C-alpha positions as CSV (number, residue, x, y, z in Angstrom):
1,M,0.0,0.0,0.0
2,L,1.2,3.5,-0.7
3,S,0.3,6.6,1.3
4,Y,1.2,10.3,0.6
5,D,0.0,11.6,3.9
6,E,1.9,9.5,6.5
7,G,-0.7,6.7,6.6
8,L,-3.9,8.8,7.0
9,T,-5.1,7.5,3.6
10,W,-3.9,4.8,1.3
11,A,-4.0,5.8,-2.4
12,F,-2.7,2.6,-4.0
13,R,-2.7,-1.2,-3.2
14,K,-0.8,-3.9,-5.0
15,T,-0.3,-7.6,-4.1
16,I,3.1,-9.1,-4.2
17,Y,2.2,-12.5,-2.8
18,P,-1.5,-13.5,-2.3
19,G,-0.8,-16.3,0.2
20,A,0.2,-16.5,3.8
21,S,3.2,-14.3,4.5
22,A,5.1,-12.8,7.5
23,Y,7.8,-10.2,8.0
24,S,8.5,-7.8,5.2
25,S,10.8,-4.9,4.7
26,L,11.0,-2.2,2.0
27,C,13.8,0.0,0.7
28,V,14.4,2.4,-2.2
29,L,17.3,1.2,-4.3
30,N,19.8,3.5,-6.0
31,D,18.1,3.3,-9.3
32,G,14.7,4.3,-7.8
33,T,13.1,0.9,-7.8
34,I,11.6,-0.4,-4.6
35,G,13.0,-3.5,-3.0
36,M,10.9,-5.8,-0.8
37,Y,12.3,-8.6,1.3
38,Y,9.5,-10.9,2.6
39,E,8.7,-14.3,4.0
40,V,6.1,-16.7,2.7
41,G,4.7,-20.0,3.9
42,E,2.0,-21.3,6.1
43,Y,2.5,-24.9,7.3
44,E,6.2,-25.3,6.7
45,T,9.4,-23.4,7.2
46,Y,9.1,-19.9,5.7
47,Q,10.9,-19.2,2.5
48,M,12.6,-15.8,2.0
49,Y,12.1,-13.8,-1.2
50,F,13.2,-10.5,-2.7
51,A,11.0,-8.6,-5.1
52,R,11.8,-5.4,-7.0
53,F,9.3,-3.1,-8.6
54,S,8.8,0.5,-9.6
55,L,6.8,3.4,-8.2
56,D,5.2,3.6,-11.6
57,W,3.9,0.0,-11.2
58,V,2.6,0.6,-7.7
59,T,0.6,3.6,-8.8
60,S,-0.5,2.2,-12.2
61,G,1.4,5.0,-13.9
62,T,0.1,7.9,-11.7
63,D,3.5,8.6,-10.1
64,T,7.0,8.1,-11.3
65,W,10.3,8.2,-9.4
66,T,12.6,11.1,-10.4
67,E,16.4,10.6,-10.3
68,K,17.2,13.5,-8.1
69,W,15.1,14.2,-5.0
70,I,16.2,16.4,-2.1
71,N,19.8,16.5,-1.1
72,F,19.6,17.5,2.5
73,N,23.3,18.6,2.5
74,D,22.3,21.3,0.1
75,V,19.3,22.4,2.3
76,A,20.9,22.4,5.8
77,T,23.8,21.1,7.8
78,E,21.6,19.5,10.4
79,I,18.0,18.5,11.0
80,I,16.9,19.8,14.3
81,E,14.1,18.3,16.3
82,N,12.9,19.1,19.9
83,G,15.3,21.2,22.0
84,S,16.5,23.3,19.1
85,D,16.7,27.1,18.9
86,Y,13.3,27.0,17.1
87,T,10.0,25.4,17.9
88,I,7.1,24.6,15.6
89,Y,3.5,24.3,16.9
90,P,1.1,22.9,16.3
91,N,2.9,20.0,14.6
92,P,1.1,18.4,12.8
93,A,-0.6,21.6,11.6
94,E,-3.6,22.3,9.4
95,E,-4.1,25.9,8.3
96,V,-1.5,27.9,10.3
97,M,1.9,27.1,11.9
98,N,3.7,29.1,14.5
99,V,7.5,29.2,14.8
100,T,9.2,30.6,17.9
101,G,12.8,31.4,18.2
102,K,15.2,34.3,17.6
103,F,14.5,36.0,14.3
104,D,16.8,38.8,13.4
105,N,16.0,41.5,10.9
106,N,16.0,40.0,7.4
107,T,16.1,36.4,8.6
108,V,15.1,34.1,5.6
109,V,12.8,31.2,6.3
110,E,12.3,28.7,3.5
111,V,9.8,25.8,3.2
112,Y,10.7,22.7,1.2
113,N,8.6,19.7,0.3
114,M,9.9,16.1,0.4
115,Q,11.2,16.3,-3.2
116,G,13.3,19.2,-2.3
117,A,11.3,21.8,-4.2
118,L,11.2,25.3,-2.6
119,M,7.5,25.9,-1.7
120,N,7.8,29.3,0.0
121,T,10.3,32.0,1.1
122,I,9.6,34.3,4.0
123,R,11.8,37.2,4.9
124,V,11.3,38.4,8.5
125,E,11.5,42.2,8.2
126,D,12.1,43.0,11.9
127,S,13.6,41.3,15.0
128,R,11.0,39.1,16.8
129,D,10.5,35.9,18.7
130,K,7.7,34.4,16.7
131,I,6.4,34.1,13.2
132,Q,3.2,32.6,11.8
133,I,3.1,30.7,8.5
134,S,0.0,30.1,6.5
135,L,-0.3,26.5,5.2
136,L,-3.3,27.1,2.9
137,G,-2.6,25.5,-0.4
138,Y,-0.2,22.9,1.0
139,T,-1.2,19.3,0.5
140,S,-1.0,16.8,3.4
141,G,2.5,15.5,4.0
142,I,6.0,16.2,5.4
143,Y,7.8,19.4,4.8
144,F,11.0,21.0,6.0
145,L,11.5,24.5,7.3
146,K,15.0,26.0,6.8
147,I,16.1,28.9,9.0
148,G,19.8,29.7,8.5
149,E,21.7,26.5,9.0
150,A,18.8,24.8,10.9
151,T,16.1,22.6,9.4
152,L,13.0,21.5,11.2
153,R,10.5,18.9,10.0
154,F,6.8,19.5,10.2
155,V,3.6,17.8,9.0
156,V,0.6,19.3,7.3
157,R,-2.7,17.4,7.8
């Protein structure tokens, strides 16, 4: 199954093995295909298999892997979670997100989607401790907020 909103909904379903199965694990391979390691069997010792398929196949042609997604080294030197110089709330957010921290005059705040596309640039025009960002027009999913060298992850519902 494939979800674009962290498991809230499941847009696509494909069957790899229709019988009894157990543990499975997924990974994205260097060429963009998806690798799946899984166990099958019901009344005997489980057999281990590896399947390889494309995002195009999973989505019946609706979505396709692109060679270059986000390079986080280009976006920020570190991903900061709780305890950083900045705090995002609420997170997950729906319409508006607040960011607290030290914003100097002309601080640049950038919002990136999971594919590394710049979604919004905000220039804070005066020193303050809090900004508010509208999330109207954002689809559900994970985004990254870049403030200087810091990057914070947030979720839009």
